[in-house]
C-alpha positions in Angstrom: 95.9 106.3 116.7 94.3 104.0 114.1 93.6 100.4 114.5 95.0 97.2 113.1 95.5 96.2 109.4 95.1 99.8 108.0 97.4 102.5 106.9 97.1 106.2 106.2 95.8 107.4 109.6 95.1 110.8 108.2 92.5 109.3 105.9 90.8 107.3 108.7 90.6 110.4 110.8 89.9 112.9 108.0 86.3 113.5 109.0 87.5 114.7 112.4 90.4 116.9 111.4 88.4 119.8 110.0 85.8 119.7 112.8 88.6 120.0 115.3 90.4 122.8 113.5 87.1 124.7 113.5 87.4 124.7 117.3 91.1 125.6 117.3 92.3 122.0 118.0 95.2 120.6 116.0 95.7 116.9 115.6 98.1 114.3 114.2 97.7 110.7 113.2 100.9 108.7 113.9 102.1 106.2 111.4 102.4 102.7 112.8 105.5 100.8 111.5 103.9 97.3 112.1 101.4 98.3 109.3 104.3 99.0 106.9 104.0 102.8 107.4 107.7 103.4 108.1 109.2 102.2 104.8 109.9 98.7 106.2 107.5 96.0 104.9 105.4 94.3 107.5 106.1 90.6 108.0 108.3 88.1 109.8 111.2 89.9 111.4 109.6 93.3 110.5 108.4 96.1 112.8 106.3 95.0 115.8 104.7 96.5 118.9 107.9 98.1 120.2 108.3 100.1 116.9 104.7 101.2 117.1 105.2 102.4 120.7 108.4 104.3 119.8 106.6 106.0 116.8 103.8 107.3 119.0 106.2 108.3 121.8 108.1 110.4 119.3 104.9 112.2 118.2 104.1 113.0 121.9 107.7 114.2 122.5 107.5 116.6 119.6 105.1 118.8 121.5 104.5 119.8 125.1 101.0 121.0 124.6 98.2 119.4 126.7 97.2 116.3 124.7 94.3 113.9 124.4 95.3 110.6 122.9 92.5 109.0 120.9 93.1 105.3 120.3 91.0 103.1 118.1 90.8 99.3 118.4 94.5 98.0 118.3 95.6 101.5 119.0 94.7 100.9 122.7 97.4 98.3 122.9 100.0 100.7 121.6 98.6 103.5 123.8 99.0 101.5 127.0 102.8 101.6 126.7 103.4 104.6 124.5 101.7 107.1 126.8 103.4 105.9 130.0 105.5 108.7 131.4 104.2 111.3 128.8 103.5 114.3 131.0 101.7 116.2 128.3 98.8 113.6 128.0 95.9 114.6 130.1 93.2 112.1 128.9 92.8 108.9 126.9 89.8 108.4 124.6 89.5 104.7 123.7 87.1 103.8 120.9 86.1 100.1 120.6 89.5 99.5 122.0 91.6 97.4 124.4 93.0 98.4 127.8 95.7 95.8 128.5 97.4 95.2 131.9 101.2 94.9 131.9 102.1 91.6 130.3 98.9 91.3 128.3 98.8 91.2 124.5 96.2 91.7 121.8 95.7 87.9 121.7 94.5 87.9 125.3 91.4 89.8 124.2 90.3 87.5 121.4 88.4 84.2 121.2 90.2 81.0 120.2 91.6 81.4 116.6 91.5 84.4 114.3 88.3 86.3 113.6 86.5 85.3 110.4 87.1 88.7 108.9 90.9 88.3 109.1 93.3 86.6 106.7 96.3 85.3 108.5 99.4 84.3 106.5 101.8 82.7 109.0 104.4 82.0 106.3 104.6 85.6 105.4 104.2 86.7 109.0 101.3 89.1 108.3 97.5 89.4 108.8 94.9 91.6 107.3 91.2 92.3 106.9 89.5 90.3 104.1 88.4 93.1 101.7 85.1 91.4 100.8 84.1 91.6 104.5 85.3 95.1 105.2 82.1 97.0 104.7 79.7 94.6 106.4 82.0 94.2 109.4 83.4 97.6 110.0 81.7 100.2 107.8 78.0 99.3 107.6 76.8 102.7 109.0 79.2 104.8 106.8 78.2 106.6 103.6 79.0 105.4 100.1 82.1 107.5 99.7 83.8 106.0 102.8 82.7 102.5 101.8 84.2 102.7 98.3 87.4 104.3 99.4 88.3 102.5 102.6 89.7 99.3 101.0 92.5 101.5 99.4 93.7 102.1 103.0 93.9 98.5 104.2 97.3 97.1 105.1 99.0 93.8 105.9 100.3 94.0 109.4 103.0 92.1 111.2 101.3 89.2 112.9 103.8 89.3 115.8 101.9 92.3 117.3 99.1 90.0 118.3 101.3 88.2 120.8 103.7 90.8 122.0 102.9 91.9 125.6 102.8 95.6 126.7 105.3 96.8 129.2 103.1 99.5 130.8 99.5 100.3 131.4 99.2 104.0 131.2 95.4 104.0 131.7 96.1 103.3 135.4 97.7 106.8 135.7 95.9 108.9 133.0 92.2 109.7 133.1 90.3 107.6 130.5 87.0 107.5 128.7 85.8 104.5 126.7 83.5 104.9 123.8 81.4 101.8 123.3 80.3 101.4 119.7 77.0 99.6 120.2 76.4 98.6 116.6 80.0 97.4 116.0 80.0 94.1 114.0 83.7 93.6 114.4 84.2 94.0 118.1 80.7 93.2 119.6 79.4 95.7 122.2 79.3 93.0 124.8 83.1 92.6 124.6 83.6 96.3 124.5 81.6 96.8 127.7 83.8 94.1 129.3 87.0 95.9 128.2 85.5 99.3 129.3 85.3 98.2 132.9 88.9 99.3 133.3 88.2 102.9 132.0 87.3 105.8 134.3 84.2 106.7 132.3 82.1 104.8 129.7 80.0 106.4 127.0 77.9 104.5 124.4 77.1 105.6 120.8 74.8 103.7 118.4 77.6 103.4 115.8 79.7 100.8 114.0 83.4 100.2 114.4 84.5 103.6 112.9 82.2 106.3 114.5 84.8 109.0 113.6 83.8 108.3 110.0 80.1 107.7 110.4 79.3 110.2 113.2 82.3 112.5 113.4 80.4 115.4 115.0 79.4 113.2 117.9 83.0 112.0 118.4 84.3 115.6 118.1 81.9 116.8 120.8 82.9 114.0 123.1 86.5 114.7 122.6 86.1 118.4 123.3 84.2 117.6 126.5 87.1 115.7 128.0 
């Protein structure tokens, strides 16, 4: 599950897909409606957290194979509710992510006011990453190909998701591993380590916000070890 303010999950995870297939593991990257990925524009009155949760639940219901859910950043908010009651899920891998308790929202994990790398348009009801800050904040350890292409996969997201609370906390019931990205300039490692206290196991990697793009083999090996 990809994070906030991006679209085309298959692109964000494309460095992982082939590596997993080599080991006989199939994967799918759910589309998140709040990022405009369901044909309905993001914005005021548009899709929010509940639609994201429903989209992920549908993917999980489409197969009864044992599943590991990999959630990146905002994806952890969606996962907390979407995975609840999904019997096929045997492990959660949370990457630079959030583990909300019931009733918590994304806004509960931030400092006062929006992060400097975000552009919030309250009139339109959307927020997004400032393209000029994308590389230095999130992709500083990625190669040139990723750096030049990533901006094409940014999205405006419905700002309402930041304040909508989750109705379940699946990480209480499902074994979980938290991958701390120690060189993350978007979500500092000190905050990740605080979030990770709720996980069953914590692993650290000297990587930026998107280790599945900068160090996909390391992430693949961790995933296969779960």
